[in-house]
GUSEMAR-809094 format. One line per 10 residues: for each residue y, z, x negated of N, C-alpha, C. Coordinates in nm, 3 decimals, m for minus. Example, Ala and Ser with C-alpha at 12.3 -4.5 7.8 and 13.67 -1.06 7.14 Angstrom:
<pts>
m0.569/0.780/m1.319/m0.450/0.780/m1.230/m0.330/0.780/m1.320 ~ m0.225/0.708/m1.285/m0.106/0.714/m1.367/0.003/0.787/m1.290
</pts>
This chain:
<pts>
m23.050/m13.979/3.508/m23.060/m14.110/3.456/m23.155/m14.113/3.349 ~ m23.268/m14.198/3.362/m23.364/m14.210/3.274/m23.348/m14.339/3.175 ~ m23.367/m14.314/3.056/m23.353/m14.438/2.951/m23.491/m14.492/2.943 ~ m23.510/m14.609/2.964/m23.639/m14.673/2.946/m23.639/m14.719/2.794 ~ m23.743/m14.661/2.724/m23.758/m14.699/2.587/m23.881/m14.777/2.568 ~ m23.868/m14.864/2.472/m23.996/m14.958/2.439/m24.108/m14.876/2.393 ~ m24.092/m14.782/2.319/m24.185/m14.692/2.259/m24.176/m14.549/2.296 ~ m24.279/m14.470/2.319/m24.259/m14.328/2.338/m24.204/m14.267/2.209 ~ m24.133/m14.155/2.238/m24.070/m14.091/2.125/m24.159/m14.034/2.016 ~ m24.296/m13.999/2.074/m24.393/m13.964/1.962/m24.437/m14.075/1.882
m24.435/m14.193/1.943/m24.487/m14.310/1.856/m24.364/m14.349/1.755 ~ m24.239/m14.333/1.803/m24.134/m14.363/1.717/m24.145/m14.263/1.589 ~ m24.167/m14.141/1.615/m24.179/m14.036/1.507/m24.297/m14.085/1.423 ~ m24.402/m14.122/1.471/m24.525/m14.163/1.398/m24.488/m14.287/1.305 ~ m24.416/m14.387/1.368/m24.375/m14.495/1.279/m24.284/m14.459/1.175 ~ m24.193/m14.362/1.207/m24.101/m14.304/1.094/m24.178/m14.235/0.983 ~ m24.281/m14.166/1.012/m24.372/m14.108/0.924/m24.453/m14.212/0.828 ~ m24.501/m14.310/0.898/m24.570/m14.419/0.829/m24.469/m14.486/0.717 ~ m24.345/m14.515/0.781/m24.244/m14.589/0.695/m24.211/m14.498/0.578 ~ m24.192/m14.373/0.608/m24.156/m14.285/0.490/m24.261/m14.287/0.382
m24.389/m14.271/0.429/m24.499/m14.269/0.323/m24.505/m14.405/0.250 ~ m24.469/m14.517/0.316/m24.476/m14.644/0.246/m24.369/m14.653/0.144 ~ m24.249/m14.600/0.174/m24.127/m14.591/0.086/m24.177/m14.507/m0.037 ~ m24.242/m14.389/0.000/m24.289/m14.315/m0.121/m24.384/m14.384/m0.204 ~ m24.475/m14.461/m0.149/m24.581/m14.528/m0.231/m24.515/m14.648/m0.311 ~ m24.426/m14.712/m0.239/m24.348/m14.822/m0.305/m24.280/m14.776/m0.437 ~ m24.200/m14.672/m0.417/m24.129/m14.608/m0.525/m24.230/m14.571/m0.640 ~ m24.331/m14.511/m0.611/m24.426/m14.466/m0.718/m24.491/m14.598/m0.783 ~ m24.515/m14.699/m0.704/m24.568/m14.826/m0.771/m24.463/m14.882/m0.857 ~ m24.342/m14.889/m0.806/m24.232/m14.967/m0.866/m24.202/m14.897/m1.003
m24.219/m14.780/m1.021/m24.194/m14.711/m1.145/m24.296/m14.753/m1.262 ~ m24.399/m14.820/m1.216/m24.514/m14.862/m1.317/m24.511/m15.018/m1.334 ~ m24.413/m15.098/m1.270/m24.424/m15.230/m1.265/m24.319/m15.296/m1.358 ~ m24.342/m15.422/m1.386/m24.239/m15.495/m1.467/m24.117/m15.527/m1.383 ~ m24.006/m15.546/m1.454/m23.869/m15.567/m1.395/m23.874/m15.676/m1.277 ~ m23.922/m15.790/m1.305/m23.933/m15.893/m1.200/m24.009/m15.844/m1.070 ~ m24.119/m15.766/m1.091/m24.192/m15.720/m0.973/m24.107/m15.612/m0.896 ~ m24.042/m15.529/m0.976/m23.951/m15.429/m0.920/m23.837/m15.502/m0.836 ~ m23.782/m15.608/m0.892/m23.681/m15.693/m0.817/m23.725/m15.744/m0.692 ~ m23.846/m15.807/m0.703/m23.918/m15.866/m0.583/m23.930/m15.748/m0.477
m23.989/m15.637/m0.512/m24.008/m15.527/m0.431/m23.880/m15.476/m0.363 ~ m23.772/m15.474/m0.448/m23.647/m15.435/m0.402/m23.593/m15.517/m0.286 ~ m23.618/m15.654/m0.304/m23.571/m15.754/m0.221/m23.660/m15.746/m0.088 ~ m23.784/m15.708/m0.112/m23.867/m15.695/0.025/m23.813/m15.567/0.093 ~ m23.775/m15.459/0.028/m23.739/m15.348/0.099/m23.601/m15.370/0.152 ~ m23.521/m15.450/0.106/m23.399/m15.488/0.162/m23.419/m15.571/0.296 ~ m23.509/m15.661/0.280/m23.548/m15.743/0.395/m23.600/m15.657/0.514 ~ m23.679/m15.551/0.479/m23.736/m15.468/0.589/m23.622/m15.384/0.638 ~ m23.520/m15.351/0.546/m23.409/m15.251/0.602/m23.323/m15.339/0.696 ~ m23.310/m15.461/0.663/m23.225/m15.553/0.761/m23.302/m15.581/0.884
m23.432/m15.596/0.872/m23.506/m15.614/1.006/m23.504/m15.488/1.088 ~ m23.525/m15.369/1.016/m23.528/m15.244/1.107/m23.379/m15.228/1.168 ~ m23.272/m15.264/1.087/m23.139/m15.257/1.143/m23.129/m15.355/1.263 ~ m23.176/m15.472/1.239/m23.167/m15.567/1.366/m23.245/m15.515/1.472 ~ m23.360/m15.454/1.461/m23.440/m15.404/1.566/m23.352/m15.292/1.639 ~ m23.294/m15.209/1.567/m23.201/m15.091/1.630/m23.087/m15.171/1.695 ~ m23.025/m15.269/1.643/m22.922/m15.343/1.711/m22.961/m15.408/1.836 ~ m23.078/m15.453/1.842/m23.138/m15.507/1.960/m23.168/m15.406/2.073 ~ m23.200/m15.281/2.032/m23.238/m15.188/2.113/m23.091/m15.134/2.167 ~ m22.992/m15.130/2.095/m22.861/m15.083/2.131/m22.810/m15.176/2.234
m22.811/m15.322/2.205/m22.766/m15.417/2.292/m22.843/m15.406/2.432 ~ m22.971/m15.373/2.440/m23.030/m15.358/2.565/m23.010/m15.237/2.643 ~ m22.937/m15.141/2.581/m22.905/m15.028/2.650/m22.754/m15.009/2.669 ~ m22.677/m15.121/2.670/m22.541/m15.111/2.663/m22.475/m15.014/2.767 ~ m22.535/m15.026/2.875/m22.473/m14.951/2.998/m22.506/m14.800/3.001 ~ m22.599/m14.756/2.908/m22.629/m14.615/2.911/m22.560/m14.532/2.798 ~ m22.490/m14.444/2.840/m22.417/m14.345/2.752/m22.340/m14.427/2.643 ~ m22.249/m14.511/2.692/m22.185/m14.614/2.610/m22.108/m14.543/2.492 ~ m22.046/m14.424/2.524/m21.963/m14.366/2.402/m22.073/m14.332/2.290 ~ m22.183/m14.277/2.325/m22.279/m14.240/2.217/m22.328/m14.370/2.141
m22.372/m14.474/2.219/m22.411/m14.592/2.161/m22.306/m14.657/2.077 ~ m22.173/m14.657/2.126/m22.078/m14.721/2.053/m22.059/m14.647/1.907 ~ m22.074/m14.512/1.909/m22.066/m14.447/1.782/m22.191/m14.489/1.698 ~ m22.307/m14.494/1.752/m22.425/m14.536/1.675/m22.422/m14.673/1.627 ~ m22.362/m14.758/1.705/m22.354/m14.882/1.658/m22.244/m14.896/1.536 ~ m22.135/m14.822/1.545/m22.047/m14.810/1.442/m22.114/m14.769/1.299 ~ m22.208/m14.671/1.312/m22.282/m14.609/1.211/m22.383/m14.719/1.156 ~ m22.439/m14.795/1.238/m22.536/m14.892/1.181/m22.448/m15.007/1.118 ~ m22.343/m15.037/1.168/m22.257/m15.143/1.106/m22.209/m15.084/0.978 ~ m22.165/m14.960/0.959/m22.107/m14.913/0.841/m22.223/m14.911/0.740
m22.350/m14.869/0.781/m22.470/m14.883/0.687/m22.491/m15.007/0.638 ~ m22.486/m15.098/0.722/m22.511/m15.259/0.686/m22.400/m15.295/0.590 ~ m22.277/m15.267/0.614/m22.160/m15.280/0.519/m22.189/m15.204/0.380 ~ m22.240/m15.104/0.379/m22.271/m15.033/0.251/m22.375/m15.100/0.190 ~ m22.477/m15.151/0.250/m22.593/m15.227/0.184/m22.527/m15.354/0.117 ~ m22.447/m15.427/0.193/m22.383/m15.543/0.141/m22.299/m15.509/0.021 ~ m22.225/m15.409/0.026/m22.135/m15.367/m0.086/m22.216/m15.341/m0.203 ~ m22.330/m15.262/m0.186/m22.424/m15.238/m0.302/m22.470/m15.354/m0.369 ~ m22.515/m15.459/m0.285/m22.568/m15.578/m0.335/m22.460/m15.651/m0.412 ~ m22.336/m15.663/m0.369/m22.226/m15.729/m0.433/m22.199/m15.660/m0.564
m22.204/m15.525/m0.563/m22.169/m15.458/m0.681/m22.288/m15.473/m0.800 ~ m22.406/m15.470/m0.754/m22.521/m15.505/m0.847/m22.506/m15.641/m0.917 ~ m22.460/m15.737/m0.845/m22.444/m15.866/m0.891/m22.334/m15.873/m1.015 ~ m22.247/m15.790/m1.004/m22.133/m15.789/m1.103/m22.171/m15.709/m1.222 ~ m22.253/m15.612/m1.221/m22.295/m15.525/m1.321/m22.406/m15.587/m1.419 ~ m22.364/m15.642/m1.525/m22.449/m15.728/m1.616/m22.478/m15.663/m1.756 ~ m22.382/m15.603/m1.818/m22.403/m15.553/m1.944/m22.475/m15.420/m1.948 ~ m22.524/m15.391/m2.074/m22.623/m15.286/m2.091/m22.552/m15.140/m2.063 ~ m22.441/m15.126/m2.093/m22.364/m14.999/m2.082/m22.366/m14.978/m1.931 ~ m22.304/m15.067/m1.861/m22.286/m15.060/m1.715/m22.420/m15.049/m1.644
m22.519/m15.112/m1.700/m22.650/m15.107/m1.638/m22.705/m14.964/m1.632 ~ m22.696/m14.902/m1.761/m22.735/m14.755/m1.759/m22.663/m14.671/m1.667 ~ m22.530/m14.680/m1.658/m22.458/m14.598/m1.568/m22.491/m14.635/m1.428 ~ m22.515/m14.755/m1.402/m22.556/m14.803/m1.261/m22.692/m14.738/m1.232 ~ m22.775/m14.740/m1.323/m22.918/m14.677/m1.282/m22.894/m14.535/m1.260 ~ m22.819/m14.460/m1.329/m22.796/m14.324/m1.304/m22.735/m14.303/m1.168 ~ m22.633/m14.379/m1.134/m22.576/m14.375/m0.998/m22.666/m14.405/m0.895 ~ m22.744/m14.511/m0.915/m22.845/m14.557/m0.807/m22.955/m14.452/m0.788 ~ m22.998/m14.393/m0.884/m23.095/m14.275/m0.884/m23.030/m14.164/m0.797 ~ m22.902/m14.138/m0.827/m22.826/m14.030/m0.739/m22.826/m14.067/m0.599
m22.781/m14.194/m0.580/m22.763/m14.241/m0.440/m22.898/m14.237/m0.363 ~ m23.010/m14.278/m0.437/m23.142/m14.270/m0.373/m23.175/m14.140/m0.335 ~ m23.144/m14.034/m0.421/m23.162/m13.893/m0.379/m23.092/m13.862/m0.260 ~ m22.963/m13.892/m0.251/m22.881/m13.872/m0.135/m22.939/m13.940/m0.003 ~ m22.983/m14.067/m0.029/m23.039/m14.144/0.083/m23.166/m14.072/0.141 ~ m23.254/m14.016/0.051/m23.376/m13.946/0.078/m23.342/m13.825/0.168 ~ m23.241/m13.749/0.095/m23.184/m13.622/0.168/m23.131/m13.651/0.308 ~ m23.064/m13.760/0.322/m23.006/m13.809/0.456/m23.130/m13.857/0.542 ~ m23.228/m13.921/0.492/m23.343/m13.934/0.580/m23.412/m13.824/0.627 ~ m23.419/m13.732/0.549/m23.472/m13.599/0.585/m23.402/m13.532/0.686
m23.269/m13.535/0.681/m23.191/m13.478/0.777/m23.193/m13.574/0.904 ~ m23.214/m13.688/0.897/m23.224/m13.773/1.019/m23.367/m13.732/1.083 ~ m23.462/m13.721/1.008/m23.591/m13.674/1.069/m23.573/m13.547/1.131 ~ m23.506/m13.448/1.073/m23.492/m13.329/1.152/m23.417/m13.333/1.270 ~ m23.306/m13.415/1.263/m23.228/m13.445/1.391/m23.303/m13.512/1.488 ~ m23.402/m13.610/1.442/m23.472/m13.682/1.549/m23.581/m13.584/1.616 ~ m23.629/m13.487/1.537/m23.715/m13.393/1.607/m23.642/m13.301/1.700 ~ m23.522/m13.264/1.670/m23.442/m13.181/1.772/m23.416/m13.279/1.889 ~ m23.378/m13.394/1.875/m23.339/m13.490/1.991/m23.472/m13.508/2.071 ~ m23.591/m13.525/2.013/m23.714/m13.537/2.087/m23.736/m13.410/2.164
m23.723/m13.286/2.093/m23.744/m13.171/2.168/m23.650/m13.156/2.286 ~ m23.524/m13.182/2.267/m23.423/m13.186/2.363/m23.468/m13.270/2.483 ~ m23.516/m13.382/2.445/m23.549/m13.481/2.558/m23.675/m13.424/2.633 ~ m23.761/m13.365/2.566/m23.887/m13.301/2.635/m23.834/m13.188/2.716 ~ m23.748/m13.109/2.666/m23.701/m12.990/2.740/m23.622/m13.043/2.862 ~ m23.539/m13.145/2.848/m23.459/m13.200/2.954/m23.552/m13.255/3.061 ~ m23.655/m13.327/3.023/m23.752/m13.391/3.124/m23.816/m13.264/3.191 ~ m23.856/m13.153/3.123/m23.932/m13.039/3.182/m23.833/m12.979/3.283 ~ m23.708/m12.966/3.253/m23.612/m12.893/3.335/m23.575/m12.988/3.465 ~ m23.581/m13.117/3.457/m23.562/m13.206/3.560/m23.669/m13.206/3.652
m23.805/m13.197/3.589/m23.929/m13.185/3.675/m23.928/m13.053/3.758 ~ m23.891/m12.954/3.696/m23.876/m12.822/3.750/m23.778/m12.819/3.872 ~ m23.667/m12.881/3.847/m23.554/m12.885/3.942/m23.605/m12.972/4.065 ~ m23.674/m13.086/4.030/m23.725/m13.166/4.138/m23.829/m13.089/4.227 ~ m23.914/m13.010/4.159/m24.027/m12.941/4.224/m23.964/m12.823/4.318 ~ m23.841/m12.769/4.274/m23.795/m12.673/4.360/m23.713/m12.726/4.486 ~ m23.687/m12.851/4.489/m23.620/m12.906/4.616/m23.707/m12.904/4.741
</pts>
């Protein structure tokens, strides 16, 4: 069974690389900006994250009949990630005093580091998945040629 993807896997990896570089550049720029610009940049990043998540959700919906158990697990992961984003937004709105703000900044820096580590792991897993897909296609082509 072949899964039709909108973009080739190599293009998806290229897009991931571009987005990772943009995130790196945005963080470097944010460290030099005034607070209101940082807040605006953060809101833009949140909007981009929501849009990317929605794009993933749309791809998931279009592939409902393919490997449903895996898709259901992936959808649950996406939903949990969105819930996590919503929770972080709600927590930030409640943290107003200076002592809590410092503690929050430390925690957010740690969480950002974990998120980056997670993204790196995802990139590594994506590479393995792409190589598995290429190997699988090669094996299928070889099997078809032997018939």
